[in-house]
C-alpha positions as CSV (number, residue, x, y, z in Angstrom):
1,M,-14.2,6.6,-27.8
2,S,-16.1,9.2,-29.8
3,S,-15.7,12.9,-29.1
4,P,-19.1,13.3,-27.4
5,N,-18.3,10.3,-25.2
6,R,-14.9,11.8,-24.3
7,L,-16.5,15.1,-23.5
8,A,-19.1,13.4,-21.3
9,T,-16.5,11.4,-19.5
10,A,-14.3,14.5,-18.9
11,L,-17.3,16.3,-17.5
12,K,-18.1,13.4,-15.2
13,A,-14.5,13.2,-14.0
14,L,-14.6,17.0,-13.3
15,L,-17.7,16.7,-11.3
16,Q,-16.8,13.6,-9.3
17,L,-13.1,14.3,-8.7
18,G,-13.7,18.0,-8.0
19,F,-12.8,21.1,-9.8
20,S,-9.8,21.9,-7.6
21,Q,-7.9,18.6,-8.2
22,T,-8.8,18.6,-11.9
23,A,-7.6,22.2,-12.4
24,L,-4.3,21.5,-10.6
25,Y,-3.7,18.5,-12.8
26,A,-4.4,20.7,-15.9
27,V,-1.8,23.2,-14.6
28,Y,0.7,20.4,-14.3
29,K,0.1,19.2,-17.8
30,F,0.4,22.7,-19.2
31,G,3.7,23.2,-17.4
32,L,4.9,19.9,-18.9
33,L,3.8,20.4,-22.5
34,S,4.7,24.1,-22.7
35,G,8.3,23.3,-21.7
36,H,8.2,25.3,-18.5
37,Y,9.4,22.4,-16.3
38,R,12.3,21.7,-18.6
39,R,13.4,25.3,-18.5
40,V,13.3,25.7,-14.7
41,T,15.0,22.3,-14.1
42,S,17.8,22.7,-16.7
43,A,21.4,22.2,-15.8
44,G,22.8,25.0,-13.7
45,S,19.5,25.8,-12.1
46,G,18.3,25.5,-8.5
47,S,20.8,24.2,-6.0
48,L,23.4,23.0,-8.4
49,D,25.8,25.9,-7.8
50,E,25.5,26.3,-4.1
51,K,28.7,26.9,-2.2
52,P,30.0,24.0,0.0
53,A,29.7,26.2,3.1
54,S,25.9,26.1,2.7
55,L,25.9,22.3,2.7
56,N,26.6,21.7,6.3
57,Y,24.5,18.8,7.4
58,R,22.6,18.9,10.7
59,P,21.7,15.5,12.3
60,L,18.0,15.1,12.8
61,F,17.5,11.9,14.7
62,D,18.6,10.5,18.1
63,L,20.1,7.1,17.0
64,P,19.4,4.1,19.2
65,A,22.1,2.6,21.4
66,P,23.5,-0.6,19.8
67,A,23.0,-2.4,23.1
68,D,19.3,-1.5,23.0
69,L,19.0,-2.8,19.4
70,L,20.7,-6.1,20.3
71,A,18.4,-6.5,23.3
72,V,15.4,-6.4,21.0
73,L,16.9,-8.4,18.1
74,G,18.8,-11.1,20.0
75,Q,21.7,-12.9,18.5
76,N,19.5,-14.6,15.9
77,G,18.1,-11.2,14.8
78,R,21.5,-9.7,14.6
79,D,22.7,-12.6,12.4
80,Q,19.6,-12.2,10.2
81,L,20.3,-8.4,9.8
82,L,23.9,-8.9,8.9
83,S,23.0,-11.6,6.5
84,Q,20.6,-9.3,4.7
85,A,23.3,-6.6,4.6
86,D,25.8,-9.1,3.2
87,E,23.5,-9.7,0.3
88,I,23.7,-6.0,-0.5
89,V,27.5,-6.1,-0.2
90,E,27.3,-8.8,-2.9
91,G,25.2,-6.5,-5.1
92,R,21.8,-8.0,-4.5
93,V,18.6,-6.4,-3.1
94,R,15.1,-7.5,-2.2
95,L,12.6,-5.4,-4.1
96,F,9.2,-5.2,-2.6
97,G,10.2,-7.7,0.0
98,A,10.7,-10.5,-2.6
99,D,13.8,-12.6,-3.5
100,P,17.2,-11.0,-4.1
101,V,17.9,-9.5,-7.5
102,P,20.9,-7.6,-8.9
103,L,21.1,-4.0,-7.8
104,Q,20.8,-1.9,-11.0
105,L,21.3,1.9,-10.6
106,S,22.8,3.0,-13.9
107,F,21.9,2.8,-17.6
108,D,23.9,1.8,-20.7
109,Q,22.8,4.7,-22.9
110,P,22.6,8.5,-22.7
111,L,19.9,10.0,-20.6
112,Q,17.4,12.7,-21.6
113,H,15.8,15.4,-19.5
114,W,13.2,14.0,-17.2
115,T,10.4,15.7,-19.0
116,A,11.0,13.6,-22.1
117,Y,10.2,10.4,-20.2
118,E,7.1,12.0,-18.7
119,K,5.8,12.9,-22.1
120,D,6.8,9.6,-23.8
121,A,6.5,6.5,-21.6
122,S,8.0,4.3,-24.4
123,L,11.4,5.8,-23.6
124,Y,11.5,3.8,-20.4
125,T,11.5,0.5,-22.3
126,S,14.6,1.5,-24.3
127,L,16.6,1.8,-21.0
128,F,16.1,-1.8,-19.8
129,T,15.4,-4.7,-22.1
130,G,12.6,-6.9,-20.8
131,L,11.6,-4.5,-18.0
132,A,8.2,-5.6,-16.8
133,D,7.2,-2.4,-15.1
134,V,8.9,1.0,-14.5
135,K,8.5,0.4,-10.8
136,F,11.3,-2.2,-11.0
137,M,13.6,0.5,-12.2
138,W,12.4,3.1,-9.6
139,E,12.4,0.8,-6.5
140,P,16.2,0.3,-6.1
141,A,16.7,4.0,-6.6
142,R,14.5,4.7,-3.5
143,F,17.6,3.5,-1.6
144,G,15.5,1.4,0.8
145,W,18.5,-1.0,0.9
146,A,20.5,1.8,2.5
147,F,18.5,1.4,5.7
148,T,19.6,-2.2,5.9
149,L,23.2,-1.3,5.4
150,G,22.9,1.5,7.9
151,R,21.2,-0.6,10.6
152,A,23.9,-3.3,10.1
153,Y,26.7,-0.7,10.3
154,H,25.3,1.0,13.4
155,L,25.0,-2.4,15.2
156,S,28.2,-4.0,14.1
157,R,30.6,-1.2,13.1
158,D,31.6,-3.4,10.2
159,E,33.2,-0.9,7.7
160,R,32.2,-3.1,4.7
161,Y,28.7,-1.8,5.0
162,A,29.7,1.9,5.0
163,A,32.1,1.2,2.1
164,V,29.5,-0.4,-0.1
165,F,26.9,2.3,0.7
166,W,29.3,4.9,-0.7
167,T,30.3,2.8,-3.7
168,F,26.6,2.3,-4.7
169,T,25.6,5.8,-3.9
170,E,28.4,7.3,-6.0
171,R,27.5,5.0,-8.8
172,F,24.0,6.3,-8.7
173,L,25.0,10.0,-8.6
174,D,27.5,9.5,-11.4
175,A,24.9,7.8,-13.6
176,N,21.9,10.0,-12.8
177,P,22.9,13.7,-12.9
178,P,20.3,16.2,-11.6
179,N,17.1,16.3,-13.7
180,Q,18.4,13.8,-16.2
181,G,16.8,10.4,-16.8
182,P,13.8,8.5,-15.4
183,H,14.9,8.7,-11.7
184,W,14.0,12.4,-11.8
185,V,10.5,12.1,-13.3
186,S,8.5,11.6,-10.1
187,A,9.1,14.1,-7.4
188,Q,7.8,11.5,-4.9
189,E,10.7,9.1,-5.9
190,V,13.1,12.1,-5.6
191,A,11.7,12.8,-2.1
192,L,12.0,9.2,-0.8
193,R,15.6,9.0,-2.1
194,L,16.4,12.4,-0.4
195,M,15.2,11.1,2.9
196,A,17.4,7.9,2.6
197,F,20.4,10.1,1.7
198,A,19.9,12.4,4.7
199,W,19.4,9.5,7.1
200,S,22.5,7.8,5.7
201,L,24.6,10.9,6.2
202,Q,24.0,10.7,9.9
203,V,24.2,6.9,10.3
204,F,27.5,6.6,8.4
205,S,29.0,9.8,9.7
206,G,31.5,8.0,12.0
207,S,32.9,5.7,9.3
208,S,36.4,6.2,7.9
209,H,34.8,5.9,4.4
210,S,32.6,8.9,5.0
211,T,35.2,11.4,3.9
212,P,34.5,15.2,4.0
213,A,34.3,15.2,0.2
214,R,31.8,12.4,0.1
215,Q,29.7,13.9,2.8
216,T,29.6,17.3,1.0
217,R,28.7,15.6,-2.3
218,L,25.8,13.7,-0.7
219,A,24.6,16.9,1.1
220,Q,24.7,18.6,-2.3
221,A,22.6,15.7,-3.7
222,V,20.1,16.3,-0.9
223,A,19.8,19.9,-2.0
224,Q,19.5,19.0,-5.6
225,H,16.8,16.6,-4.9
226,A,15.0,19.1,-2.7
227,A,15.2,21.7,-5.5
228,R,13.3,19.3,-7.9
229,I,10.3,18.9,-5.6
230,P,8.6,22.3,-5.5
231,V,8.7,22.6,-9.3
232,T,5.9,20.0,-9.7
233,L,4.3,20.2,-6.3
234,V,1.1,21.1,-8.2
235,Y,1.0,17.6,-9.5
236,A,1.2,16.1,-5.9
237,R,-1.6,18.5,-4.8
238,S,-3.8,17.4,-7.7
239,Q,-3.4,13.7,-6.6
240,N,-4.0,14.6,-2.9
241,N,-2.5,11.3,-1.8
242,N,0.9,9.8,-0.9
243,H,2.7,11.9,-3.5
244,L,1.9,15.1,-1.5
245,I,2.9,13.9,1.9
246,S,6.0,12.1,0.7
247,E,7.2,15.2,-1.2
248,A,6.3,17.4,1.8
249,A,8.3,15.2,4.2
250,G,11.3,15.3,1.8
251,L,11.2,19.1,1.7
252,L,10.9,19.4,5.4
253,M,13.8,17.1,6.0
254,A,16.0,18.9,3.5
255,G,15.2,22.3,5.0
256,L,16.0,21.1,8.5
257,A,19.1,19.1,7.5
258,L,20.7,21.9,5.6
259,P,20.0,25.0,7.7
260,D,22.6,27.2,5.9
261,H,21.3,26.6,2.5
262,S,19.7,29.6,0.8
263,Q,16.4,27.7,0.2
264,S,16.3,26.0,3.7
265,A,13.6,28.2,5.2
266,R,11.4,27.9,2.1
267,W,11.7,24.1,1.9
268,S,10.9,23.7,5.6
269,K,7.9,26.0,5.3
270,L,6.5,24.3,2.2
271,G,7.1,20.8,3.7
272,W,5.4,21.5,7.0
273,K,2.5,23.2,5.4
274,W,1.7,20.5,2.9
275,F,2.4,17.6,5.2
276,N,-0.2,18.9,7.7
277,D,-2.6,19.7,4.9
278,G,-2.3,16.1,3.7
279,L,-3.0,14.8,7.2
280,H,-6.1,17.1,7.4
281,H,-7.6,16.1,4.1
282,Q,-6.4,12.6,3.4
283,I,-7.5,10.9,6.6
284,D,-11.3,10.6,7.0
285,A,-13.3,10.8,10.2
286,Y,-13.1,7.0,10.5
287,G,-9.3,6.9,10.2
288,E,-9.1,5.4,6.7
289,Y,-6.5,7.0,4.4
290,A,-7.5,8.6,1.1
291,Q,-6.2,5.7,-1.1
292,H,-8.4,3.1,0.5
293,S,-5.5,0.7,0.9
294,S,-3.9,-1.1,3.9
295,N,-0.4,-0.7,2.4
296,Y,-0.8,3.0,1.7
297,Q,-2.2,3.4,5.2
298,R,1.0,2.0,6.5
299,L,3.1,4.2,4.2
300,M,1.3,7.3,5.5
301,L,1.9,6.3,9.1
302,Q,5.6,5.7,8.4
303,L,5.9,9.1,6.9
304,A,4.3,10.6,10.0
305,L,6.6,8.6,12.3
306,W,9.5,9.9,10.3
307,V,8.4,13.6,10.4
308,K,7.4,13.8,14.0
309,P,10.7,13.4,15.8
310,M,12.8,15.5,13.5
311,A,10.2,18.2,13.4
312,R,9.7,18.3,17.1
313,Q,13.5,18.8,17.7
314,H,13.3,22.0,15.7
315,G,10.2,23.5,17.0
316,Y,7.5,22.0,14.8
317,F,4.7,20.2,16.6
318,F,1.6,18.5,15.1
319,S,-1.6,20.4,15.7
320,R,-4.4,18.8,17.7
321,R,-6.2,18.1,14.4
322,S,-3.2,16.3,12.9
323,S,-2.5,14.3,16.1
324,E,-6.1,13.1,16.3
325,A,-6.1,12.2,12.6
326,L,-3.0,10.1,13.2
327,A,-4.5,8.4,16.2
328,I,-7.6,7.3,14.4
329,A,-5.6,6.2,11.4
330,T,-3.5,4.0,13.7
331,H,-6.7,2.7,15.1
332,W,-8.1,1.9,11.7
333,L,-5.0,-0.2,10.7
334,F,-4.7,-1.8,14.1
335,S,-8.3,-3.0,13.8
336,L,-7.2,-5.1,10.8
337,L,-4.2,-6.7,12.4
338,D,-4.1,-10.4,12.6
339,P,-2.5,-10.9,16.0
340,L,-0.9,-14.3,15.2
341,S,0.8,-13.5,11.8
342,G,1.2,-9.7,12.1
343,C,-0.5,-9.4,8.6
344,V,-3.5,-7.4,7.6
345,P,-6.0,-7.9,4.7
346,N,-4.4,-6.9,1.4
347,L,-7.0,-4.2,0.8
348,G,-6.8,-1.8,-2.1
349,A,-3.7,-0.9,-4.1
350,N,-0.4,-2.5,-3.0
351,D,2.6,-1.1,-4.8
352,G,5.0,-2.9,-2.5
353,A,6.0,0.3,-0.7
354,Y,7.9,-0.1,2.6
355,I,9.8,3.1,2.6
356,F,11.7,2.9,5.9
357,P,12.5,-0.8,6.5
358,L,13.8,-0.4,10.0
359,S,13.1,-3.9,11.1
360,N,13.9,-7.6,10.3
361,C,10.2,-8.4,10.0
362,P,9.1,-9.3,6.5
363,F,7.2,-6.9,4.2
364,E,3.8,-8.3,5.1
365,D,4.3,-8.0,8.9
366,H,2.6,-4.7,10.0
367,R,3.6,-5.0,13.7
368,P,6.8,-2.8,13.4
369,V,4.9,0.2,12.1
370,L,1.9,-0.4,14.3
371,Q,4.0,-0.7,17.4
372,A,5.7,2.6,16.6
373,A,2.5,4.3,15.6
374,A,0.7,3.0,18.7
375,R,3.4,4.4,20.9
376,S,3.8,7.7,19.1
377,F,0.2,8.6,18.2
378,M,-1.9,6.7,20.8
379,E,0.5,6.3,23.8
380,Y,-0.3,2.6,23.8
381,Q,1.6,-0.4,22.5
382,L,1.4,-4.0,21.4
383,P,3.0,-6.9,23.2
384,G,6.7,-6.8,22.5
385,G,8.8,-8.7,20.0
386,V,11.4,-8.2,17.3
387,W,9.1,-5.6,15.8
388,D,10.2,-3.3,18.7
389,E,13.3,-2.3,16.7
390,M,11.4,0.3,14.6
391,P,10.2,2.3,17.6
392,L,13.9,2.5,18.8
393,W,14.9,4.2,15.5
394,F,12.2,6.8,16.0
395,G,13.2,7.4,19.6
396,L,9.9,6.1,21.0
397,P,9.8,5.0,24.7
398,V,8.0,2.0,25.9
399,S,4.4,2.8,27.0
400,D,2.9,1.6,30.3
401,K,-0.4,1.1,28.5
402,Y,-0.8,-2.2,26.7
403,F,-3.5,-3.6,24.4
404,Q,-4.2,-6.7,26.4
405,T,-6.6,-8.4,24.0
406,P,-5.8,-9.5,20.5
407,R,-9.4,-8.6,19.6
408,Y,-8.9,-4.9,19.1
409,L,-12.2,-2.9,19.1
410,G,-13.2,-2.0,15.6
411,D,-15.6,-3.1,12.9
412,S,-14.1,-6.6,12.6
413,L,-16.1,-9.7,13.7
414,Y,-14.6,-12.3,15.9
415,G,-14.9,-16.0,16.6
416,R,-12.9,-17.9,19.1
417,D,-9.9,-18.6,16.7
418,S,-11.1,-16.6,13.7
419,W,-12.1,-13.1,12.6
420,G,-13.3,-11.3,9.6
421,T,-13.8,-7.9,8.1
422,L,-16.5,-6.7,5.8
423,R,-15.7,-3.9,3.4
424,A,-18.3,-1.1,3.0
425,V,-16.9,2.4,2.3
426,K,-18.5,5.8,2.0
427,Y,-16.0,7.2,-0.6
428,K,-14.8,10.8,-0.3
429,N,-11.7,10.1,-2.4
430,R,-11.4,8.0,-5.5
431,P,-11.2,4.3,-4.9
432,S,-8.4,2.1,-6.1
433,H,-10.3,-1.2,-6.2
434,A,-14.0,-2.1,-6.9
435,D,-14.2,-4.0,-3.6
436,Q,-17.5,-3.0,-1.9
437,L,-18.8,-5.8,0.4
438,H,-15.5,-7.8,0.0
439,F,-15.2,-10.1,3.0
440,D,-11.8,-11.2,4.4
441,L,-11.7,-14.2,6.7
442,W,-8.8,-15.2,9.0
443,W,-8.5,-18.4,11.1
444,R,-5.5,-19.3,13.3
445,G,-3.2,-16.8,11.6
446,L,-4.2,-18.0,8.1
447,N,-6.0,-15.9,5.5
448,I,-8.8,-18.1,4.4
449,A,-11.0,-15.8,2.2
450,R,-8.5,-13.4,0.8
451,D,-8.0,-10.3,-1.3
452,A,-6.1,-10.9,-4.5
453,G,-3.8,-7.8,-4.0
454,T,-2.4,-5.8,-7.0
455,Y,0.5,-7.5,-8.8
456,L,1.5,-5.0,-11.5
457,Y,0.5,-1.5,-12.7
458,N,2.3,-0.7,-15.9
459,V,2.1,-3.7,-18.2
460,A,0.0,-4.8,-21.1
461,P,-3.4,-6.5,-20.7
462,P,-4.6,-8.6,-19.1
463,W,-2.3,-7.7,-16.2
464,D,-2.5,-3.9,-16.4
465,N,-3.6,-3.4,-12.8
466,A,-6.2,-6.1,-13.3
467,L,-6.7,-7.2,-9.7
468,T,-8.8,-4.1,-9.0
469,H,-11.8,-5.7,-10.6
470,T,-15.0,-6.6,-8.8
471,A,-14.8,-10.1,-10.2
472,V,-11.6,-11.1,-8.3
473,H,-12.9,-9.9,-4.9
474,N,-14.9,-11.8,-2.4
475,T,-18.2,-10.3,-3.4
476,V,-21.0,-10.6,-5.9
477,S,-20.8,-9.3,-9.5
478,V,-23.7,-8.9,-11.9
479,D,-23.6,-9.5,-15.7
480,G,-19.8,-9.2,-15.5
481,C,-20.1,-5.5,-14.6
482,E,-17.9,-3.5,-12.3
483,Q,-19.5,-2.0,-9.2
484,M,-18.1,1.3,-10.5
485,S,-17.1,2.7,-14.0
486,R,-13.5,1.9,-14.7
487,L,-12.0,4.5,-17.0
488,G,-8.3,3.6,-16.8
489,R,-5.8,1.6,-14.8
490,F,-6.1,4.0,-11.8
491,L,-9.5,5.7,-12.2
492,Y,-12.9,4.6,-11.1
493,L,-15.9,6.9,-11.4
494,D,-19.6,6.5,-10.4
495,W,-18.4,5.5,-6.9
496,A,-20.7,2.9,-5.3
497,P,-22.3,4.2,-2.1
498,A,-22.3,1.8,0.8
499,G,-23.2,1.5,4.4
500,Q,-22.9,-1.0,7.3
501,K,-24.0,-1.7,10.8
502,H,-23.4,-4.3,13.5
503,P,-26.7,-5.2,15.2
504,I,-26.6,-6.6,18.7
505,E,-27.9,-10.2,18.8
506,A,-29.8,-11.7,21.7
507,N,-29.2,-15.3,20.4
508,A,-26.7,-17.2,22.6
509,D,-25.5,-19.1,19.5
510,I,-24.4,-16.0,17.7
511,L,-21.2,-14.2,18.7
512,Q,-21.5,-11.3,16.3
513,R,-23.3,-10.2,13.1
514,G,-22.5,-7.6,10.6
515,F,-24.7,-6.1,7.8
516,A,-23.7,-4.0,4.8
517,W,-25.1,-2.9,1.5
518,H,-24.0,-1.1,-1.6
519,A,-25.8,0.5,-4.5
520,G,-23.1,0.1,-7.2
521,Y,-25.6,-1.8,-9.4
522,R,-28.4,0.8,-9.1
523,R,-27.9,1.4,-12.9
524,L,-29.1,-2.2,-13.3
525,G,-32.0,-1.7,-11.0
526,L,-30.4,-3.7,-8.2
527,R,-29.1,-3.4,-4.6
528,H,-26.6,-5.8,-3.0
529,E,-27.0,-6.6,0.7
530,R,-24.6,-8.9,2.7
531,T,-25.0,-10.3,6.2
532,V,-22.1,-12.0,8.0
533,T,-22.7,-14.0,11.1
534,V,-20.1,-15.8,13.3
535,F,-21.5,-18.5,15.6
536,S,-20.3,-19.8,18.9
537,D,-19.3,-23.1,17.4
538,E,-16.8,-21.3,15.2
539,H,-18.6,-21.4,11.9
540,W,-19.4,-18.4,9.7
541,E,-22.3,-17.7,7.5
542,V,-22.4,-15.1,4.7
543,E,-25.8,-14.3,3.2
544,D,-26.0,-12.2,0.0
545,N,-29.2,-10.8,-1.2
546,L,-29.5,-9.2,-4.7
547,L,-32.7,-7.2,-4.8
548,F,-34.5,-5.7,-7.7
549,I,-35.4,-2.2,-6.6
550,K,-36.6,-0.4,-9.8
551,G,-37.3,-0.8,-13.5
552,K,-38.2,-3.9,-15.5
553,R,-37.0,-7.2,-14.2
554,T,-34.8,-8.6,-16.9
555,P,-32.7,-11.8,-16.4
556,R,-29.3,-11.1,-14.8
557,T,-26.3,-13.3,-14.2
558,F,-25.2,-13.2,-10.6
559,R,-21.8,-14.4,-9.6
560,L,-20.6,-15.1,-6.1
561,H,-16.9,-15.3,-5.8
562,W,-14.4,-16.6,-3.1
563,L,-10.6,-16.5,-3.3
564,L,-9.1,-19.2,-1.2
565,P,-5.7,-20.7,-0.3
566,D,-4.0,-23.1,-2.8
567,W,-4.5,-26.2,-0.7
568,D,-5.6,-29.8,-1.6
569,W,-9.3,-29.9,-2.2
570,E,-12.3,-32.2,-2.5
571,L,-15.6,-31.3,-4.0
572,D,-19.2,-32.5,-3.6
573,E,-22.1,-31.2,-5.7
574,G,-25.5,-32.2,-4.4
575,A,-29.1,-31.1,-4.6
576,D,-28.6,-28.8,-1.7
577,G,-25.6,-27.0,-3.1
578,I,-21.8,-27.2,-3.2
579,E,-19.4,-28.4,-0.6
580,L,-15.7,-27.6,-1.1
581,R,-13.3,-29.1,1.4
582,L,-9.8,-27.6,1.8
583,K,-6.9,-29.3,3.6
584,S,-5.4,-26.6,5.9
585,P,-2.3,-27.1,8.2
586,Y,-4.8,-27.7,11.0
587,G,-7.2,-30.0,9.3
588,W,-10.0,-30.0,6.7
589,L,-12.3,-27.0,6.6
590,K,-15.5,-26.7,4.6
591,L,-17.1,-24.1,2.4
592,Q,-20.7,-24.8,1.6
593,L,-22.4,-22.7,-1.1
594,S,-26.0,-22.5,-2.3
595,A,-28.4,-20.2,-4.1
596,D,-32.2,-20.0,-3.8
597,Q,-32.7,-19.9,-7.6
598,P,-32.3,-22.9,-10.0
599,G,-29.6,-23.4,-12.6
600,E,-26.5,-23.1,-10.4
601,D,-23.2,-23.2,-12.3
602,F,-20.1,-23.8,-10.1
603,S,-16.5,-23.3,-11.3
604,L,-13.1,-23.7,-9.6
605,V,-10.1,-22.0,-11.1
606,R,-6.4,-22.1,-10.2
607,A,-3.7,-20.0,-11.7
608,G,-5.9,-19.1,-14.7
609,E,-6.8,-22.7,-15.5
610,C,-10.2,-24.2,-14.9
611,L,-10.2,-27.2,-12.5
612,H,-13.9,-27.7,-12.4
613,G,-16.9,-26.3,-14.4
614,T,-17.7,-25.2,-17.9
615,T,-17.2,-21.5,-17.6
616,P,-13.9,-20.4,-19.4
617,A,-11.3,-19.3,-16.9
618,A,-10.1,-15.7,-17.1
619,P,-6.2,-15.5,-17.1
620,I,-6.3,-13.3,-14.0
621,A,-8.5,-15.7,-12.0
622,G,-7.0,-18.0,-9.3
623,W,-4.0,-15.8,-8.4
624,V,-3.1,-13.8,-5.3
625,S,-0.3,-11.2,-5.2
626,P,1.2,-10.9,-1.7
627,T,3.5,-8.0,-2.8
628,Y,4.2,-6.0,-5.9
629,G,5.4,-8.0,-8.9
630,Q,4.7,-11.4,-7.3
631,K,1.7,-13.7,-8.0
632,I,1.1,-17.1,-6.6
633,P,-1.7,-19.6,-7.3
634,A,-4.9,-19.5,-5.3
635,L,-8.2,-21.2,-5.6
636,S,-10.9,-19.1,-7.2
637,C,-14.4,-20.5,-6.7
638,A,-17.6,-19.0,-8.2
639,L,-21.3,-19.8,-8.1
640,E,-23.4,-18.4,-10.8
641,V,-27.1,-18.2,-11.4
642,T,-29.2,-16.4,-14.0
643,S,-32.6,-15.1,-12.9
644,Q,-35.0,-12.2,-13.1
645,N,-36.0,-12.7,-9.5
646,D,-34.3,-11.6,-6.3
647,V,-31.4,-14.0,-5.6
648,K,-30.0,-15.2,-2.2
649,F,-26.6,-16.8,-2.0
650,S,-25.6,-18.6,1.2
651,S,-21.9,-19.4,2.1
652,S,-20.9,-21.3,5.2
653,F,-17.3,-21.6,6.4
654,I,-16.9,-24.5,8.9
655,F,-13.6,-25.0,10.6
656,P,-12.3,-28.2,12.2
657,T,-12.8,-28.5,15.9
658,P,-9.6,-28.7,18.0
C-alpha cells in the first residue's frame, strides 16, 4: 500500500472508530515500543514482594450443596462429570469444547519478557512446533479445566481431583514466572486465569492437598496476576469489548478476595468502575453486545453473572442502568435460542470462549447461561433441565415466572416447527463479520441455513479469519465485493447501514413476514432488499431484490449463497430454476432457487471441492466451524447472474409434512 493510501486509510479509521479509541491504542503502542511496560513489569515489581500476611484469601461465593447438584444432574450427569474430570487426571483437556488433547502448560526453552512476544509475534512459533494458532497455547492456560475438577471434587470429595489441580497449577506457576512468556502478554488472559485461581482456592479449600503453603502461593499468584492488569488497561479501553470487562472482573475479584493486600482497594475500585462502564457502553439499546457475536454475547453475560453475586456480598450493586442493559442483553440472546437443541445461530466471531464451564452441557448449548441470566437479570426462567446446574453455582434461586412458550418474543420469525432470524444491524461498534441480511433457518432443532462460524484467527491465508467474508454468509454478494471494506483480519470499515421491519399481514396463509435492507453496495450504485415470509403450510420464501439506485448501470455479477447441512442431495435444473433436495433425519426437504434475469449459473461446493457447476471452488467454501479450530463439511450452494438490470432472486425452503 502506498503512503498516500496508508494515510487515507488511517484517517478513515480515525474517523470511523473514533478519536478516543484510536488515541488510547496509540498510547498503548507508545508504552510498548518505548519500553515503559517492560520497566514497570520487571521482576521484583508490583505484588511480587508482598508479605504472606497480606495474602489472606476471602471466599467470595456461596457454594451449592452437593445434594442440590446431584438432584439436578442425576446419576447419569454425575457419572458424566466425573468422567470428564478423569480425562483431566490423565492429562487431557477439551479445548473449545472439542475432543481431548494433551494438557500443555510449560515450554522447553527459556522465556522472554512478555513485551518481546507482543512486539514480535514470530517468537510464538518458536515455542511450539506446528502450533496452528496462538489461541491453542492460551486456552489451556485460562484454566477452564479447573472448573471441571472443582465441580467433580465438590460433588464427590474424591481427593484425586484436588491433587491433580495442584499438580498442574504448580507446573504452570513454575514454568511461567510473573511477566515472563506468552501467557503474560494479554491482560485478558491473565484476568481469566486469575478468576479461575481465586475460585479454585475456595472450592479446594477443604482438601488435604490444599496445604497452607500451596494456598499462600496461589493467593500470591492471584495478586501477581492482578498487578499485571492495570499496566495495560489502556489497551482494553481502546478495544472497548470483552477485554475491558474481563480485565475489570479480574481486578474486582482480586481486590475482594485479598482484602489485606496493599493494592486491594485500588483493584476493586478500578474493576468496578470499568466493568460498569463496559456494560453502559458495550450493550446497545436493543440488547446486542458490541462485538456483534452470539458467543461474545454469552461471554459478557457469564462475566456479569460472575461479578454480581461476589460484588453484592461486599456492598457493590449494579446500577439501574447496568441492570436494564443486562436484562435486554439476556432478551437478545434468548430470542435466538433454538428451544429443541439449546443452540443459537453462530453469528459473528466465535473464538470458542466458554470461560466458566459450570455445566455438563456441551459448548454449543446456551441454556446453562441463559437459565442463569434469566433468573439473575430478568427474574424469569426457562423450563428446567441439566442446565440448571450453572444457576446453582451462582446462587440463583428458582423463579416462579416461567417462559411458557418456546417462541420467545423478538425479531425472529416462526413457523409451526421452524423459525428463522434475519440479520440487519445498525452498527455503533465495529463489526466482526460482513453478514448484513444473513438469514439463519432452523427446523425441528436442526440448523438448515447456517452461519459458517469462525474457525481460526491467526494462521496463514486462506484461513486467516476467512469466514468473516460476505461470500460465505447466507446473503447476496456483488462482483465478489465485501459489504464493507476489510482492512485486516479483525477490522472492517465503511460499515454497511441497514434497517428492518416486520409488517403485519392480513393474509391467512402467511404467518409472519420480515423485511430488511442494507446499503453496503451503495459505492456500486446498488441497494439490497430482502423479504422473508413463512407460510401456514410450513414453507419459507426469501426474496432478494438488488436495485440500481444511482449512477450508470454497468453489468454486475450477483451471487446468492446458502450454506446447508452436509446431507445426501439430489439436484434438478429446469427452465423455472433449480431444485436441490436434501435428505434430513426427518425426510427430504427442498430448496428451490430462481432469478428473474437470464444466464443463471448454479454451483454446489462441499469442503472446498466443486460438486456441481463450472465456477472454481474457493478453498474456504463448503465448510462450517461449530467451534474454534474445528471445521466440518457443509454444502455451499450459489446462484449467479450477471446483469445491468435490477435482479430478483427467489428462494423457497419446503419441509416434509409430518
